[in-house]
ZATITOR-303350 format. One record per residue (C-alpha): x, y, z; residue in one letter. Coordinates in pm, whole numbers. Layout:
<rs>
R, X, Y, Z, a
...
</rs>
This chain:
<rs>
R, -17057, -2797, -27067, m
R, -16686, -2800, -27155, n
R, -16595, -2749, -26790, r
R, -16812, -3041, -26681, n
R, -16657, -3258, -26949, r
R, -16310, -3159, -26824, e
R, -16401, -3239, -26466, l
R, -16530, -3582, -26568, r
R, -16219, -3656, -26772, s
R, -15996, -3566, -26479, g
R, -16195, -3785, -26243, l
R, -16189, -4071, -26491, k
R, -15812, -4039, -26532, a
R, -15764, -4031, -26154, c
R, -15984, -4326, -26069, l
R, -15914, -4547, -26370, k
R, -15624, -4637, -26595, g
R, -15468, -4971, -26670, s
R, -15320, -5178, -26393, f
R, -14983, -5168, -26570, a
R, -14990, -4788, -26592, q
R, -15075, -4752, -26224, n
R, -14801, -4995, -26125, c
R, -14546, -4813, -26339, y
R, -14633, -4470, -26196, m
R, -14627, -4609, -25843, f
R, -14283, -4760, -25898, l
R, -14159, -4441, -26065, l
R, -14255, -4223, -25771, f
R, -14135, -4488, -25528, s
R, -13782, -4425, -25653, l
R, -13782, -4073, -25511, c
R, -13779, -4193, -25147, p
R, -13522, -4457, -25236, l
R, -13300, -4197, -25401, l
R, -13317, -3938, -25126, l
R, -13400, -4115, -24801, y
R, -13139, -4094, -24523, q
R, -13145, -4416, -24315, p
R, -13087, -4250, -23981, a
R, -13295, -4210, -23668, f
R, -13372, -3863, -23540, q
R, -13361, -3767, -23174, n
R, -13741, -3809, -23166, d
R, -13733, -4160, -23311, t
R, -13576, -4315, -23003, y
R, -13830, -4190, -22752, w
R, -14113, -4269, -22995, l
R, -14007, -4635, -23013, i
R, -13951, -4644, -22639, n
R, -14296, -4495, -22575, t
R, -14457, -4753, -22802, g
R, -14280, -5027, -22608, k
R, -14407, -4884, -22278, y
R, -14769, -4869, -22400, i
R, -14758, -5226, -22534, v
R, -14637, -5358, -22199, h
R, -14793, -5117, -21947, n
R, -15088, -4942, -22110, g
R, -15140, -4568, -22156, f
R, -14940, -4345, -21919, p
R, -15094, -4037, -21757, y
R, -14778, -3922, -21580, t
R, -14440, -3920, -21748, d
R, -14248, -4244, -21674, p
R, -13927, -4169, -21866, f
R, -13756, -3885, -21680, t
R, -13618, -3812, -21336, i
R, -13910, -3575, -21271, h
R, -14197, -3714, -21067, k
R, -14565, -3647, -21128, g
R, -14552, -3467, -21462, l
R, -14896, -3479, -21624, d
R, -14856, -3646, -21959, y
R, -15052, -3780, -22253, i
R, -14906, -3966, -22549, v
R, -15065, -3755, -22820, q
R, -14922, -3979, -23096, q
R, -14971, -4314, -22922, w
R, -15071, -4513, -23232, l
R, -14767, -4390, -23424, s
R, -14539, -4496, -23140, t
R, -14684, -4848, -23136, i
R, -14646, -4882, -23514, i
R, -14284, -4765, -23494, l
R, -14214, -4997, -23200, h
R, -14362, -5299, -23377, e
R, -14165, -5216, -23693, s
R, -13849, -5196, -23483, y
R, -13931, -5526, -23313, q
R, -13978, -5702, -23645, m
R, -13689, -5554, -23840, g
R, -13477, -5332, -23619, g
R, -13381, -4996, -23765, s
R, -13422, -5141, -24117, v
R, -13784, -5223, -24036, g
R, -13851, -4865, -23928, v
R, -13686, -4719, -24237, h
R, -13879, -4951, -24468, l
R, -14201, -4844, -24298, l
R, -14132, -4473, -24356, i
R, -14020, -4529, -24715, i
R, -14340, -4726, -24778, g
R, -14555, -4449, -24632, i
R, -14378, -4192, -24847, c
R, -14427, -4408, -25159, m
R, -14802, -4428, -25099, v
R, -14825, -4056, -25018, t
R, -14649, -3955, -25340, l
R, -14864, -4189, -25546, f
R, -15180, -4034, -25398, l
R, -15040, -3688, -25467, i
R, -14990, -3796, -25828, y
R, -15353, -3913, -25847, r
R, -15465, -3579, -25701, l
R, -15248, -3385, -25949, a
R, -15385, -3598, -26232, l
R, -15737, -3515, -26121, l
R, -15660, -3144, -26105, l
R, -15482, -3145, -26441, a
R, -15778, -3297, -26622, g
R, -15593, -3621, -26693, g
R, -15269, -3462, -26822, k
R, -15018, -3724, -26709, k
R, -14698, -3529, -26783, l
R, -14810, -3225, -26583, i
R, -14914, -3448, -26292, a
R, -14584, -3639, -26311, a
R, -14364, -3326, -26312, y
R, -14555, -3169, -26024, i
R, -14535, -3490, -25819, t
R, -14165, -3536, -25891, a
R, -14087, -3188, -25759, f
R, -14300, -3246, -25450, i
R, -14119, -3576, -25396, g
R, -13780, -3402, -25393, v
R, -13894, -3156, -25127, i
R, -14065, -3429, -24928, f
R, -13728, -3602, -24897, s
R, -13645, -3354, -24619, f
R, -13954, -3471, -24427, y
R, -13907, -3844, -24482, m
R, -13807, -3923, -24125, v
R, -13932, -4177, -23868, p
R, -14179, -3943, -23699, r
R, -14561, -3914, -23675, p
R, -14554, -3640, -23937, q
R, -14513, -3908, -24205, a
R, -14846, -4061, -24101, f
R, -15013, -3719, -24081, s
R, -14912, -3619, -24433, l
R, -15055, -3944, -24568, l
R, -15387, -3875, -24391, v
R, -15401, -3515, -24518, f
R, -15331, -3610, -24879, v
R, -15597, -3883, -24863, t
R, -15844, -3634, -24715, e
R, -15798, -3374, -24990, v
R, -15809, -3639, -25263, l
R, -16141, -3769, -25125, l
R, -16284, -3417, -25103, l
R, -16177, -3333, -25457, e
R, -16328, -3657, -25589, c
R, -16652, -3573, -25407, y
R, -16671, -3228, -25569, v
R, -16638, -3385, -25914, r
R, -16878, -3673, -25854, n
R, -17157, -3608, -25606, q
R, -17363, -3913, -25695, k
R, -17203, -4121, -25419, r
R, -17184, -3902, -25107, p
R, -17168, -4200, -24869, a
R, -16795, -4236, -24934, a
R, -16713, -3888, -24807, v
R, -16959, -3916, -24515, i
R, -16800, -4242, -24396, i
R, -16435, -4217, -24501, a
R, -16351, -3867, -24376, l
R, -16472, -3923, -24017, p
R, -16270, -4245, -24010, l
R, -15963, -4049, -24122, l
R, -16032, -3799, -23844, s
R, -16043, -4079, -23586, a
R, -15722, -4224, -23729, l
R, -15541, -3889, -23717, l
R, -15637, -3805, -23358, i
R, -15467, -4127, -23250, n
R, -15171, -4106, -23485, l
R, -15087, -3740, -23416, h
R, -15328, -3544, -23198, s
R, -15129, -3221, -23223, a
R, -15211, -3195, -23594, l
R, -15577, -3300, -23568, w
R, -15706, -2939, -23608, p
R, -15520, -2917, -23941, v
R, -15766, -3181, -24067, f
R, -16040, -2918, -24043, f
R, -15826, -2639, -24184, l
R, -15807, -2849, -24501, l
R, -16177, -2939, -24481, f
R, -16333, -2595, -24435, i
R, -16231, -2448, -24778, p
R, -16437, -2722, -24944, y
R, -16741, -2626, -24737, i
R, -16698, -2257, -24817, i
R, -16662, -2335, -25187, d
R, -16987, -2533, -25180, s
R, -17177, -2202, -25179, f
R, -17254, -2047, -25518, k
R, -17130, -1686, -25549, f
R, -16888, -1474, -25752, s
R, -16626, -1219, -25645, v
R, -16415, -1102, -25938, g
R, -16230, -1401, -26085, r
R, -16305, -1611, -25777, i
R, -16640, -1782, -25759, e
R, -16794, -2037, -25529, g
R, -16831, -2366, -25708, h
R, -17171, -2450, -25564, g
R, -17225, -2819, -25490, y
R, -17413, -3035, -25238, r
R, -17342, -2922, -24884, k
R, -17532, -3173, -24673, k
R, -17288, -3467, -24716, p
R, -16994, -3237, -24636, l
R, -17161, -3091, -24328, l
R, -17256, -3438, -24202, l
R, -16903, -3555, -24265, s
R, -16764, -3255, -24077, l
R, -16993, -3321, -23779, l
R, -16902, -3690, -23761, f
R, -16532, -3604, -23803, s
R, -16549, -3380, -23497, i
R, -16734, -3640, -23291, l
R, -16501, -3925, -23385, l
R, -16207, -3707, -23288, g
R, -16293, -3788, -22928, f
R, -16248, -4160, -22995, a
R, -15906, -4168, -22833, n
R, -15773, -4280, -22493, p
R, -15721, -3923, -22369, y
R, -16049, -3768, -22483, g
R, -16070, -3389, -22473, l
R, -15705, -3347, -22372, r
R, -15591, -3502, -22699, a
R, -15841, -3305, -22906, a
R, -15725, -2975, -22755, t
R, -15356, -3064, -22731, y
R, -15249, -2813, -22995, i
R, -15389, -2521, -22796, f
R, -15166, -2603, -22499, n
R, -14855, -2710, -22686, s
R, -14819, -2451, -22962, y
R, -14735, -2084, -22931, g
R, -14480, -2125, -22651, n
R, -14211, -1858, -22697, s
R, -13935, -2078, -22553, i
R, -14015, -2364, -22790, i
R, -14041, -2129, -23086, n
R, -13702, -1976, -23010, s
R, -13508, -2294, -22925, h
R, -13660, -2580, -23130, v
R, -13517, -2555, -23480, q
R, -13812, -2701, -23670, e
R, -14037, -2435, -23518, m
R, -13824, -2150, -23652, f
R, -13974, -1931, -23920, s
R, -13778, -1948, -24248, p
R, -13544, -1652, -24306, d
R, -13297, -1530, -24565, f
R, -12996, -1616, -24346, k
R, -13002, -1989, -24421, s
R, -12996, -2198, -24737, v
R, -13315, -2378, -24633, s
R, -13490, -2045, -24577, g
R, -13384, -1915, -24918, l
R, -13506, -2237, -25078, f
R, -13844, -2213, -24905, i
R, -13892, -1852, -25014, f
R, -13787, -1942, -25369, a
R, -14047, -2222, -25390, v
R, -14321, -2001, -25249, m
R, -14232, -1715, -25483, a
R, -14239, -1954, -25780, t
R, -14586, -2078, -25692, v
R, -14721, -1725, -25644, v
R, -14560, -1612, -25971, f
R, -14717, -1896, -26167, i
R, -15056, -1821, -26013, y
R, -15036, -1466, -26144, f
R, -14873, -1561, -26473, l
R, -15120, -1826, -26586, v
R, -15454, -1675, -26676, r
R, -15772, -1873, -26642, g
R, -16043, -1967, -26397, d
R, -15967, -2063, -26041, t
R, -16149, -2214, -25749, r
R, -16200, -2059, -25411, l
R, -16099, -2377, -25230, r
R, -15762, -2377, -25408, y
R, -15701, -2014, -25320, v
R, -15794, -2068, -24954, l
R, -15582, -2381, -24921, l
R, -15285, -2215, -25090, t
R, -15303, -1898, -24879, v
R, -15362, -2096, -24558, g
R, -15074, -2337, -24609, t
R, -14854, -2048, -24729, l
R, -14911, -1877, -24394, y
R, -14833, -2201, -24208, m
R, -14517, -2251, -24414, g
R, -14400, -1901, -24327, l
R, -14475, -1964, -23959, s
R, -14245, -2265, -23920, s
R, -14008, -2475, -24127, v
R, -14195, -2790, -24023, r
R, -14522, -2667, -24178, s
R, -14360, -2598, -24514, f
R, -14445, -2957, -24611, s
R, -14815, -2867, -24597, l
R, -14763, -2581, -24841, f
R, -14574, -2811, -25077, v
R, -14853, -3070, -25063, a
R, -15149, -2834, -25091, f
R, -15008, -2521, -25250, g
R, -14779, -2661, -25512, f
R, -15007, -2948, -25617, v
R, -15281, -2706, -25722, f
R, -15051, -2577, -25993, l
R, -15167, -2885, -26182, s
R, -15505, -2717, -26219, y
R, -15358, -2393, -26353, y
R, -15112, -2562, -26588, l
R, -15356, -2809, -26736, k
R, -15387, -2602, -27056, g
R, -15015, -2633, -27136, i
R, -14924, -2896, -27396, d
R, -14617, -3091, -27284, l
R, -14642, -3361, -27549, s
R, -14338, -3439, -27761, t
R, -14277, -3621, -28086, s
R, -14084, -3893, -27903, m
R, -14284, -4215, -27871, p
R, -14427, -4271, -27524, v
R, -14257, -4609, -27484, r
R, -13913, -4469, -27569, r
R, -13963, -4170, -27339, r
R, -14067, -4404, -27060, t
R, -13755, -4618, -27105, v
R, -13525, -4312, -27103, l
R, -13687, -4169, -26789, v
R, -13658, -4504, -26614, t
R, -13289, -4541, -26709, i
R, -13215, -4187, -26587, a
R, -13383, -4251, -26253, v
R, -13206, -4583, -26206, l
R, -12873, -4415, -26283, a
R, -12948, -4157, -26014, m
R, -13028, -4442, -25775, l
R, -12689, -4603, -25837, v
R, -12512, -4272, -25776, v
R, -12716, -4218, -25459, r
R, -12631, -4561, -25318, i
R, -12260, -4507, -25376, t
R, -12267, -4172, -25195, h
R, -12505, -4254, -24910, i
R, -12408, -4101, -24577, q
R, -12327, -4316, -24279, d
R, -12627, -4333, -24045, a
R, -12400, -4346, -23740, g
R, -12235, -4017, -23838, a
R, -12576, -3855, -23880, l
R, -12688, -3973, -23537, e
R, -12375, -3909, -23332, q
R, -12504, -3573, -23204, d
R, -12780, -3742, -23008, y
R, -12672, -4106, -22964, r
R, -12421, -4127, -22675, p
R, -12373, -4503, -22702, e
R, -12042, -4534, -22517, a
R, -12156, -4306, -22234, a
R, -12474, -4508, -22193, v
R, -12275, -4833, -22178, r
R, -12056, -4684, -21907, y
R, -12353, -4565, -21699, m
R, -12524, -4903, -21721, k
R, -12207, -5083, -21610, s
R, -12059, -4846, -21350, a
R, -12338, -4625, -21210, v
R, -12625, -4708, -20977, n
R, -12912, -4617, -21208, l
R, -13175, -4635, -20934, s
R, -13023, -4339, -20750, t
R, -12872, -4151, -21044, m
R, -13030, -3817, -21135, r
R, -12886, -3740, -21473, l
R, -12860, -3410, -21658, y
R, -12845, -3442, -22037, n
R, -12912, -3234, -22345, s
R, -13240, -3193, -22531, y
R, -13110, -3402, -22823, d
R, -12966, -3697, -22628, t
R, -13265, -3759, -22401, g
R, -13451, -3983, -22646, g
R, -13164, -4228, -22687, y
R, -13096, -4230, -22312, i
R, -13461, -4323, -22243, e
R, -13454, -4579, -22524, f
R, -13157, -4737, -22343, s
R, -13355, -4773, -22020, g
R, -13208, -4475, -21831, i
R, -13418, -4188, -21700, k
R, -13329, -3853, -21855, s
R, -13349, -3492, -21748, f
R, -13509, -3375, -22072, i
R, -13577, -3501, -22424, d
R, -13713, -3359, -22748, s
R, -14078, -3373, -22638, r
R, -14040, -3001, -22581, a
R, -14398, -2920, -22479, e
R, -14402, -3196, -22215, v
R, -14148, -2993, -22016, f
R, -14363, -2679, -22003, t
R, -14587, -2608, -21707, m
R, -14888, -2560, -21936, k
R, -14871, -2927, -22029, i
R, -14716, -3101, -21726, n
R, -14892, -2876, -21471, r
R, -14591, -2886, -21239, k
R, -14292, -2679, -21350, e
R, -14118, -2516, -21647, d
R, -13830, -2759, -21689, i
R, -13769, -2647, -22048, l
R, -13726, -2287, -21936, k
R, -13476, -2387, -21666, d
R, -13285, -2596, -21919, y
R, -13268, -2315, -22177, c
R, -13177, -2058, -21910, d
R, -12890, -2280, -21793, a
R, -12765, -2317, -22151, l
R, -12759, -1941, -22202, t
R, -12624, -1853, -21857, g
R, -12945, -1692, -21731, k
R, -12965, -1961, -21465, l
R, -12645, -2042, -21276, y
R, -12542, -2403, -21331, y
R, -12516, -2486, -20961, s
R, -12871, -2356, -20904, d
R, -12997, -2598, -21168, l
R, -12802, -2882, -21006, i
R, -12940, -2795, -20665, s
R, -13301, -2751, -20780, k
R, -13315, -3092, -20948, y
R, -13073, -3275, -20713, s
R, -12853, -3381, -21005, l
R, -12583, -3641, -20941, t
R, -12448, -3686, -21296, h
R, -12420, -3456, -21595, l
R, -12364, -3570, -21953, l
R, -12226, -3283, -22160, v
R, -12021, -3208, -22470, t
R, -11685, -3033, -22484, e
R, -11830, -2703, -22609, d
R, -12126, -2704, -22369, d
R, -12144, -2404, -22133, l
R, -12219, -2650, -21855, m
R, -11885, -2823, -21922, n
R, -11698, -2492, -21895, n
R, -11846, -2445, -21549, c
R, -11811, -2803, -21425, l
R, -11445, -2844, -21513, k
R, -11366, -2575, -21254, h
R, -11601, -2718, -20992, d
R, -11428, -2945, -20739, k
R, -11764, -3089, -20637, m
R, -11774, -3282, -20965, f
R, -11525, -3500, -21148, k
R, -11512, -3655, -21494, v
R, -11570, -4031, -21472, v
R, -11609, -4093, -21845, f
R, -11513, -3921, -22167, h
R, -11483, -3996, -22536, d
R, -11450, -3778, -22845, k
R, -11810, -3656, -22816, n
R, -11924, -3664, -22452, y
R, -11809, -3621, -22094, l
R, -11987, -3760, -21790, l
R, -11947, -3570, -21464, y
R, -12027, -3729, -21131, e
R, -12055, -3579, -20786, k
R, -11717, -3627, -20623, a
R, -11881, -3750, -20304, s
R, -12026, -4048, -20497, l
R, -11697, -4159, -20649, s
R, -11504, -4443, -20487, q
R, -11138, -4380, -20397, p
R, -10910, -4457, -20685, g
R, -11178, -4415, -20951, n
R, -11060, -4227, -21258, r
R, -11203, -4118, -21588, a
R, -11261, -4393, -21839, v
R, -11166, -4285, -22190, p
R, -11315, -4464, -22487, i
R, -11113, -4500, -22804, a
R, -11253, -4308, -23101, p
</rs>
């Protein structure tokens, strides 16, 4: 009886509350993105916007239109995200894109707070502290990429499922809303569509009534969940690429070259600060689970263990553990009394002043977006190529990081950060990514790469292995250089009297 009363109180606190209270909490958690957000594009952002532009004007591509390679099979597995980013850029430039991502993060954190409030039985301080910590970690994932949309969908999904468990009188909401979220996700970010079901299945398992030690199945109505699961699977095929989008993850993940060269796919380790931080957060969560005695739920255990494994598998997936491992601490900490003798109004004012002070400090120390992007935004080199090179015949070599900006500028690249697109398993033609990585490490001789892909120009950095080879090759000459990049051109293409064009720092 007490447990049912607690469940109802948590649901009531999550779904209700005064309009003023909800607005205040939304604004409070909105400050976290404003405090920590870095207004800079990533290497992915440029090709995402460019892809959205292509789809708006030309429809869905089935072969890659952005590189020098012909006939690469290609699907835009995050097509809806690219259109949203493109339209945001069209309306407000880079500011429009950043405002979009900040807005998504605000809504995501507010929904996490509502979920934590539900789990904590209406204990606002516990929910607020948990959400604040999650918000700090989420700052590392607040970037203009489809992952921002995916996290919002996942948080909404778990919140809906948790509300269903606590109030089964209105199953229509879960039967209708979850399949619609599935259809939305498959179009926003197909590669993460299977994760939707990894978060769903623990709730189905927990719907069975059983007991194993301290862990027991909750036992609640299964039919609405099973119907919702079935419709979610079916609506997953409501996308322009059909089965290929639904199975994209099975062809794009697990590639050894991607896992060893793409930083976000690295597993966390003790050799880096980020790795130490990830292990510290995970250890803290596990410690609290063992320290706090009390009942638990199988779905929380399964979601925590599952997202813990994903977080250990790659740095990128750590965000899922934070969202669905750390938030369940609200359930275990709900018995702790965090009330103080200080009046609520005074405490609210002090917290608000402290956060605003942090915001002022943050604004005064914000990093320059241009400095953050200089590693993958060769602006001066692009201007030179567009003014002095015949782009229709140019076959350019560039780095993994600079490809997105080059394509965004209307020039065809050799490679970009769509890593899986350059594997034979996806493009069904050749392993371009392997050739690129082999050339970087010296396993493939640079001239063999140039010959295989008929390269006429190569954009490199000073410390690039390719540069060390080219500067001794009389077949190529430097036609442009600045403090970050050098552009080599085949000597046979250069006009007599041409010389390198330096750009002032």
